[in-house]
C-alpha positions, 0 to 999 in steps of 0.5 A: 523499496522502503519497507522490504528487507534488502537482499543480502550483499553480493559476495565481493571478489576474494571474499569467502563463503564463510565471510558471507555466512558471518554477514548473513547470520546477522539478518533476521530473515531466512536466506538460502543461496542455491547454485545453478543446479538448485543445490544449497550452497549457503544458508544463514542461521535464520534459515537453519531455524526455519527449515529446522535443519543445520547448515551442514545437513543442507549444504550440497543437497538439492533444495527440492529435499527441503521444499516441495518440488512443485513449489512456486519457489522454483518458478520464481527461481526460474524467473530470476535466472531468465531475467537476471533481475530481482523477483518478488512474490507475496502470499506464496505457498511453501510446504516444507517436510518439517515446518508444514505449509506456510504462506510467505513473501519470497525475494529472489536475486541473481548472485553476481559473478556466479552464473545461475546462482540465486539468493532467496530471502523468505519473509514470514511477516511484514508484507504478508501482514500488509496484504491482510491490512489491504483487504481490511482497508478495501472492506472498510471502504466498501462498508462506507459505500453501503452506508452512504447508500442507506443514509442517502435513502433513509436519512435524507427525507426525515432530516429535511423534515426536521430542518423545515420544522426547526426553521418554522420554530425559529421564526416564531420562537421567543428570544430565549428559545430561538438559539435552540431552534437555530441549533437544531437547524445547524446540526441538521445542516451538519449531518446533511453535509456529512451525508453529502461527503459520504455520497462520493463513495456512491458516485464512483461506479465502473470506469473505463481504464485508460493509460494515464501518465502518473507524473502528469497527475503528480505535477498537477497535484503539486501545483494545486498544493503549492498555490493552496494548502501547501504554500509554505511547504517545501516540495522535493520530487524524484521521478523515474521518467521511464515509468509506463502509464497507469491504467485508470481514470485521471480525475480519480488518480488526482483525487487519490494523491490530492488527499494524500499530499494534503494530509502530508502538508497538514502534518508537517511543522509550521516552519520547515515543513517538507514533502517528498514525492518519489516514483519508481519501478519495482521489477518483479513485485507481484501480489496474490489478491483474493478473487484472483487466480493469477498473481498481480504485478504492481511494479509502479510505486508512488511514495509521499513522505512528510517530516511531520509529527507522525501518526499516533500509534493507536491509529496506525492499524485503523488508518484507512477505516472510515471515521478514523482521524486525528484532526479536530475537525476531520471526518475520517473519510479521506483515507477511506476514499483513498483506499477505495480508489486505489483498490478500484485501480487494482493497486494497494496503499500502505503507510509507515510512520514514526515521529519526523517521518511518515510515508504513504506508498501507492503501488499500481499496475502498468497499462498493458494496452487493454482498456477495460471497464469495471471496478477492481482489478 
């Protein structure tokens, strides 16, 4: 998954633990390898700093001596062994005797050729900060919903009066004053149009979650793009055909990816513009979201990458806020709407950008056979 630190390389046959330690010491994230009895067999330099203990003191001792024995880390280790696959958990609470309580993202993976051994990677930043931003994005989208309701109720009526008065003035105005009356009417129409665009946030109430084939959604959006705003763009797709359906609303999912792909197309250069669509299933990726006691599995990932100029640095942290845009004629509501719709579908959206490459990732749950009504998962 782009944006996550990859697990450490497997120890090849004939390679010693000392060789592996040299490789692992180059990684900035703490890495701990435990055997089938939960004894520490290997740590890197970052892990020594994290636990404030030397590798010599840790090796051969139970992991429970360095992490509270009721820590959810041990549940993750059990899942890795049971599934023999990589497992990731985010916003996971960890308490260590020397470092105290912390919230981390933890990745676990089975160690090849060593039954029962598990490699643990502790991510102190990155994903945790990403989740914090997701909560901010959702809050910003909700603020737009409230603002749209206020504007529709409090502004529409006086605005209609202003426009009507401007029309009357325009009819009876002198040649010199008529342009000013026209300007008042045109600006009233512009404000009315903005309110209309914001009202889409109010119209999106609870919906019934039905199984939706995400590839049918992406195929439709790509066809719309190729016949419209993306006629001169080269589209490349890499879809995982085994993906299960997404629980949600087909039209709203189309709206999500239509906005994202339109943004990608508009960001690409006039000559040589490319947009890359990818889907993948991420085993074991779960998130702890506010208001939920359980951890939410978001294994379905849709990635949209363009080769455009990239997002200005000063906009990155506010990208999904309303009225934030780098387009001369943009309203800054497109990505705020995306954040709201993705949140309503129980997912998250994240962006990474640098000159020549911008990637939006939407992570969604899979349909478990239970249709439900209502907003956020």
